[in-house]
RODO-2510 file (C-alpha; in nm, 4 decimals, decimal comma):
residues 324
     n   res          X          Y          Z
     1     m     7,9963     8,6032     9,8691
     2     r     7,8292     8,7496    10,1788
     3     i     7,9622     8,7549    10,5354
     4     l     7,7695     8,8375    10,8515
     5     f     7,9997     8,9514    11,1321
     6     m     7,8306     8,9862    11,4716
     7     t     8,0580     9,1679    11,7125
     8     a     8,0489     9,3416    12,0482
     9     t     7,8322     9,6055    12,2098
    10     r     8,1242     9,7849    12,3754
    11     i     8,3742     9,9840    12,1736
    12     g     8,6840     9,8161    12,3204
    13     d     8,5696     9,4619    12,2437
    14     a     8,4583     9,5717    11,8968
    15     v     8,8047     9,7223    11,8296
    16     l     8,9683     9,3970    11,9405
    17     s     8,7591     9,2082    11,6836
    18     t     8,8738     9,4206    11,3875
    19     g     9,1854     9,2100    11,3257
    20     l     8,9703     8,9017    11,2715
    21     l     8,7410     9,0956    11,0405
    22     d     9,0404     9,2241    10,8440
    23     h     9,1610     8,8632    10,8138
    24     l     8,8250     8,7665    10,6611
    25     l     8,8411     9,0546    10,4140
    26     r     9,1846     8,9412    10,2977
    27     r     9,0871     8,5738    10,2932
    28     h     8,7724     8,6433    10,0864
    29     p     8,8648     8,9339     9,8567
    30     g     8,5335     8,9257     9,6702
    31     a     8,3090     8,9194     9,9759
    32     s     8,0760     9,1897    10,1007
    33     v     8,0294     9,2215    10,4762
    34     t     7,7383     9,3069    10,7010
    35     v     7,8411     9,4005    11,0555
    36     a     7,6077     9,3789    11,3552
    37     c     7,7337     9,5617    11,6648
    38     g     7,6306     9,7871    11,9493
    39     p     7,5255    10,1447    11,8603
    40     a     7,8388    10,2925    12,0197
    41     a     8,0658    10,0841    11,7950
    42     v     7,8983    10,1567    11,4593
    43     g     8,1485    10,4284    11,3640
    44     l     8,4397    10,1838    11,3727
    45     f     8,3254    10,0337    11,0453
    46     e     8,2164    10,3343    10,8407
    47     a     8,5341    10,3379    10,6283
    48     m     8,5796     9,9607    10,6100
    49     p     8,6249     9,8283    10,2553
    50     r     8,3464     9,6170    10,1041
    51     l     8,1017     9,7067    10,3776
    52     e     7,7448     9,6291    10,2750
    53     r     7,5861     9,7764    10,5861
    54     v     7,6154     9,8106    10,9638
    55     i     7,3247     9,7039    11,1842
    56     a     7,3121     9,8717    11,5246
    57     v     7,1919     9,6171    11,7807
    58     e     7,0471     9,8164    12,0686
    59     k     6,9835     9,6080    12,3792
    60     r     6,6182     9,5622    12,4714
    61     r     6,4360     9,4007    12,7589
    62     l     6,3729     9,0264    12,7432
    63     r     6,6478     8,9959    12,4787
    64     l     6,4126     9,1321    12,2158
    65     h     6,7116     9,2892    12,0372
    66     w     6,7881     8,9432    11,8984
    67     l     6,4413     8,9241    11,7459
    68     a     6,4974     9,2638    11,5849
    69     l     6,8290     9,1451    11,4422
    70     w     6,6691     8,8230    11,3184
    71     r     6,4241     9,0254    11,1139
    72     e     6,7154     9,2080    10,9526
    73     v     6,9270     8,9054    10,8569
    74     a     6,7078     8,5928    10,8406
    75     a     6,6041     8,6359    10,4778
    76     t     6,9620     8,6279    10,3505
    77     r     7,1569     8,3130    10,2682
    78     w     7,5013     8,3798    10,4159
    79     d     7,8259     8,2220    10,3053
    80     v     7,9964     8,2868    10,6411
    81     v     7,8411     8,3786    10,9755
    82     v     8,0781     8,4876    11,2521
    83     d     7,9073     8,5293    11,5886
    84     l     8,1318     8,6731    11,8589
    85     r     7,8329     8,7152    12,0909
    86     g     7,7638     8,3406    12,1207
    87     s     7,3959     8,4022    12,0503
    88     f     7,1309     8,1422    11,9728
    89     l     7,0353     8,3375    11,6616
    90     s     7,3382     8,2424    11,4500
    91     a     7,2612     7,8700    11,4751
    92     f     6,9305     7,9207    11,2944
    93     l     7,0460     8,1408    11,0080
    94     r     7,0889     7,9968    10,6618
    95     a     7,4665     7,9773    10,6327
    96     r     7,7268     7,7697    10,4550
    97     t     7,9716     7,7963    10,7476
    98     r     7,9368     7,9253    11,1033
    99     h     8,1987     8,0337    11,3558
   100     i     8,0451     8,0933    11,6981
   101     l     8,2467     8,2123    11,9980
   102     r     8,1189     8,0573    12,3178
   103     g     8,2620     8,1621    12,6519
   104     r     8,6309     8,2414    12,7045
   105     r     8,9502     8,0404    12,6850
   106     g     9,0678     8,0685    13,0455
   107     g     9,2753     8,3798    13,1005
   108     d     9,3769     8,4246    12,7368
   109     h     9,3761     8,7665    12,5799
   110     r     9,0500     8,8436    12,4042
   111     v     9,2294     8,8650    12,0688
   112     a     9,3797     8,5170    12,1173
   113     a     9,0322     8,3772    12,1826
   114     l     8,9063     8,5380    11,8617
   115     g     9,1984     8,4053    11,6599
   116     a     9,1410     8,0531    11,7949
   117     l     8,7950     8,0600    11,6392
   118     f     8,9717     8,0311    11,3007
   119     g     9,2823     7,8459    11,4204
   120     l     9,4987     8,1576    11,3813
   121     d     9,8191     8,1597    11,5863
   122     p     9,9386     8,4277    11,6249
   123     p     9,6009     8,5982    11,6059
   124     p     9,5591     8,9033    11,3813
   125     l     9,6073     9,2334    11,5607
   126     p     9,3333     9,4993    11,5640
   127     v     9,3221     9,7493    11,2780
   128     v     9,1458    10,0767    11,2007
   129     w     8,9843    10,1944    10,8796
   130     t     8,9852    10,5667    10,8016
   131     s     8,8985    10,7690    10,4937
   132     e     9,0776    11,0634    10,3378
   133     a     8,8127    11,2877    10,4933
   134     h     8,8816    11,1474    10,8405
   135     r     9,2552    11,2002    10,7976
   136     a     9,2065    11,5520    10,6646
   137     k     8,9930    11,6458    10,9653
   138     a     9,2550    11,5005    11,2006
   139     a     9,5274    11,7016    11,0271
   140     h     9,3198    12,0179    11,0715
   141     l     9,2576    11,9494    11,4411
   142     i     9,6187    11,8478    11,5084
   143     p     9,8200    12,0738    11,2786
   144     p    10,1936    12,0370    11,2237
   145     g    10,3993    12,1337    11,5252
   146     p    10,5558    11,9832    11,8367
   147     p    10,4791    11,6182    11,9197
   148     v    10,1379    11,5419    12,0658
   149     i    10,0704    11,3384    12,3786
   150     g     9,7210    11,1906    12,3691
   151     l     9,5498    11,1511    12,7056
   152     g     9,2518    10,9235    12,7696
   153     p     9,1245    11,0031    13,1206
   154     t     8,7869    10,8265    13,0848
   155     a     8,6586    10,4709    13,1211
   156     n     8,3265    10,2879    13,1157
   157     w     8,3245    10,2262    13,4925
   158     p     8,4701    10,4363    13,7729
   159     g     8,7094    10,1846    13,9263
   160     k     8,9368    10,2045    13,6183
   161     v     8,9759    10,5839    13,6228
   162     w     9,3168    10,7260    13,7162
   163     e     9,2926    11,0636    13,8904
   164     p     9,2772    11,3686    13,6610
   165     r     9,5521    11,5494    13,8565
   166     r     9,7859    11,2571    13,7883
   167     f     9,7249    11,2772    13,4141
   168     v     9,8198    11,6449    13,4314
   169     a    10,1310    11,5769    13,6411
   170     l    10,2332    11,3019    13,3996
   171     f    10,1961    11,5325    13,0995
   172     d    10,4027    11,8010    13,2718
   173     r    10,6869    11,5552    13,3277
   174     l    10,6758    11,4035    12,9795
   175     a    10,6707    11,7461    12,8120
   176     a    10,9305    11,9093    13,0391
   177     a    11,2636    12,0248    12,8984
   178     d    11,4320    11,7118    13,0354
   179     g    11,1435    11,4784    12,9494
   180     p    11,1208    11,2398    12,6527
   181     l    10,8851    11,4744    12,4604
   182     p    10,9995    11,8284    12,5462
   183     g    10,7547    12,1020    12,4506
   184     a    10,4842    11,8526    12,3539
   185     r    10,1213    11,9471    12,3103
   186     a     9,8376    11,7602    12,4843
   187     a     9,5324    11,6173    12,3056
   188     v     9,2526    11,5030    12,5355
   189     f     9,0229    11,2294    12,4051
   190     a     8,6911    11,1009    12,5399
   191     g     8,3894    10,9178    12,4096
   192     p     8,0535    11,0791    12,3354
   193     g     7,8104    11,1831    12,6060
   194     p     7,8070    11,4059    12,9145
   195     a     7,9534    11,1444    13,1509
   196     e     8,2705    11,1050    12,9434
   197     r     8,2984    11,4802    12,9004
   198     a     8,2677    11,5290    13,2764
   199     m     8,5574    11,2901    13,3373
   200     a     8,7760    11,4808    13,0901
   201     e     8,6912    11,8338    13,2094
   202     p     8,9283    11,8453    13,5134
   203     v     9,2191    11,7412    13,2919
   204     l     9,1335    11,9992    13,0275
   205     a     9,1011    12,2720    13,2912
   206     a     9,4466    12,2064    13,4371
   207     l     9,6549    12,1549    13,1221
   208     p     9,8648    12,4397    12,9776
   209     r     9,6641    12,6905    12,7766
   210     g     9,7774    12,7193    12,4170
   211     r     9,9251    12,3672    12,4183
   212     t     9,6035    12,1701    12,4685
   213     i     9,3791    12,0286    12,1970
   214     d     9,0297    11,9520    12,3224
   215     l     8,8945    11,6490    12,1335
   216     a     8,6869    11,5080    12,4210
   217     g     8,3591    11,3780    12,2853
   218     k     8,3942    11,5743    11,9615
   219     l     8,4954    11,3032    11,7130
   220     s     8,3490    10,9953    11,5521
   221     l     8,5433    10,6762    11,6156
   222     a     8,7021    10,6848    11,2715
   223     e     8,7990    11,0513    11,3187
   224     a     8,9400    10,9695    11,6623
   225     a     9,1455    10,6876    11,5098
   226     a     9,2888    10,9269    11,2516
   227     a     9,3720    11,1808    11,5243
   228     l     9,5277    10,9167    11,7498
   229     s     9,7546    10,8063    11,4660
   230     r     9,9117    11,1550    11,4794
   231     c    10,0099    11,1225    11,8474
   232     a    10,3677    11,0564    11,9534
   233     l    10,2290    10,8821    12,2637
   234     f     9,8902    10,7918    12,4050
   235     v     9,8369    10,7247    12,7764
   236     g     9,4931    10,6175    12,8883
   237     n     9,2809    10,4126    13,1213
   238     d     9,1729    10,0655    13,0126
   239     s     8,9029    10,1688    12,7641
   240     g     8,7878    10,1518    12,4055
   241     l     8,9969    10,4599    12,3269
   242     m     9,3078    10,2814    12,4543
   243     h     9,2464     9,9916    12,2136
   244     l     9,1661    10,2333    11,9322
   245     a     9,4953    10,4180    11,9900
   246     a     9,6956    10,0943    11,9736
   247     a     9,5125     9,9829    11,6583
   248     a     9,5805    10,3241    11,5007
   249     g     9,9541    10,2747    11,5532
   250     a    10,0117    10,5320    11,8265
   251     p    10,2648    10,4299    12,0939
   252     t    10,0108    10,3328    12,3584
   253     l    10,0443    10,2886    12,7333
   254     g     9,7415    10,1382    12,9075
   255     l     9,6741    10,1938    13,2777
   256     f     9,5369     9,8921    13,4658
   257     g     9,4051     9,8184    13,8139
   258     p     9,0741     9,6361    13,8589
   259     s     9,0681     9,4945    13,5041
   260     p     9,2990     9,2129    13,3869
   261     p     9,5772     9,3184    13,1447
   262     e     9,6360     8,9553    13,0481
   263     q     9,2956     8,9702    12,8774
   264     y     9,2696     9,3365    12,7766
   265     a     9,6156     9,4932    12,7429
   266     p     9,6727     9,7030    12,4295
   267     l     9,8417     9,4920    12,1643
   268     g    10,1223     9,5463    11,9182
   269     p    10,4939     9,6276    11,9156
   270     r    10,4209     9,9934    12,0005
   271     s    10,2102     9,9152    12,3082
   272     a    10,2697     9,8531    12,6785
   273     f    10,0802     9,8598    13,0048
   274     v    10,1423     9,9434    13,3702
   275     c     9,9465     9,8126    13,6695
   276     t     9,8663     9,9031    14,0263
   277     p    10,0768     9,7161    14,2848
   278     e     9,7617     9,5268    14,3886
   279     t     9,6243     9,2452    14,1764
   280     v     9,2794     9,2508    14,0184
   281     e     9,1634     9,0015    14,2799
   282     e     9,2896     9,2177    14,5657
   283     l     9,1154     9,5263    14,4299
   284     t     8,7832     9,3702    14,3347
   285     g     8,7618     9,1351    14,6329
   286     r     8,7093     9,4174    14,8805
   287     p     8,3826     9,4169    15,0815
   288     g     8,1035     9,6000    14,9041
   289     y     8,2807     9,6118    14,5674
   290     d     8,0467     9,6819    14,2753
   291     h     8,2008     9,7788    13,9424
   292     r     7,9045    10,0066    13,8678
   293     t     7,9372    10,2188    14,1805
   294     t     8,2770    10,1666    14,3461
   295     g     8,5025    10,4676    14,2899
   296     s     8,8533    10,4702    14,1482
   297     l     9,0744    10,1795    14,2488
   298     m     9,3783    10,3284    14,0735
   299     g     9,5059    10,5362    14,3666
   300     t     9,8229    10,3315    14,4201
   301     l     9,9358    10,3708    14,0593
   302     s    10,1888    10,6514    14,0961
   303     v    10,2841    10,9185    13,8451
   304     e    10,6437    10,8010    13,8776
   305     s    10,5632    10,4437    13,7738
   306     v    10,3568    10,5594    13,4755
   307     y    10,6280    10,8060    13,3715
   308     t    10,8889    10,5285    13,3886
   309     a    10,6720    10,2970    13,1782
   310     a    10,5987    10,5686    12,9210
   311     s    10,9655    10,6650    12,8955
   312     g    11,0598    10,2994    12,8524
   313     l    10,8048    10,2541    12,5746
   314     l    10,9309    10,5608    12,3890
   315     a    11,2946    10,4593    12,4373
   316     r    11,2489    10,1379    12,2430
   317     l    11,0858    10,3134    11,9477
   318     p    11,2319    10,5439    11,6810
   319     a    11,2520    10,9092    11,7824
   320     p    10,8992    11,0618    11,7786
   321     l    10,8186    11,3013    11,5000
   322     a    10,6253    11,6238    11,5156
   323     a    10,2685    11,5929    11,3919
   324     q    10,2856    11,5975    11,0146
***
């Protein structure tokens, strides 16, 4: 049995689709899977069981990336085609069954919309796949010692970025003698590329020397997932890393302002989110707003409110352990 799973370009949306893919693997234990996704998301699937191959779909002008994908998959007779991109291509493939996601279901969470494609309620939560090598590298980078607070100060557009100085102030409070994670170390995460690294640099420069682990832009997605699973807490902007942390099982607090948490909050019993006092509509309805160029809209999200939310998340979980 052969399954074609066409998922997102962006890392966050691709992470949110992993629960549905895991459901298919369990539902069809003899199947092999081909995944088509954006180049940035390829590493999510490298340790997935029964993976036949991953096809990186790089966007091209005039939608020619779909023609390139067609050449890769048209010759195969598929048992199941899952198209989360709502493309025209999937309708013309030779397939026994097709599941094509078209549009969105109102304001539902993205994962609920994916689950509805197969009538799954509740929908399956995102997962991560890591190998022994990924976990060994994570253990080397985050050796045993005091608990680790993961920080994700980056995002794919500037309006979602909380100020670096506030990440540092939050860490200082969480790791203080009277904080919920006294003596904790900091691990700073970021995606690949100079732009992500530039967003992380001010945080790295201000954190305590000797208690900071610089992982910004240095890990594959599977390695990052393994490292995130060793964190006692992860606090980050709404981003792919935030979703990866939640899927990896780290207690995860997402920071939201101009993006809707009802659609993109981190999911799971070890996750929570905190928002700016203003609504998404109030933030994005300002004159001249452009998500590509408008600067941070997270200025009214205070350190105190994030600290309170993080402390509340940790309080409802078992006592955090040192990195093992």
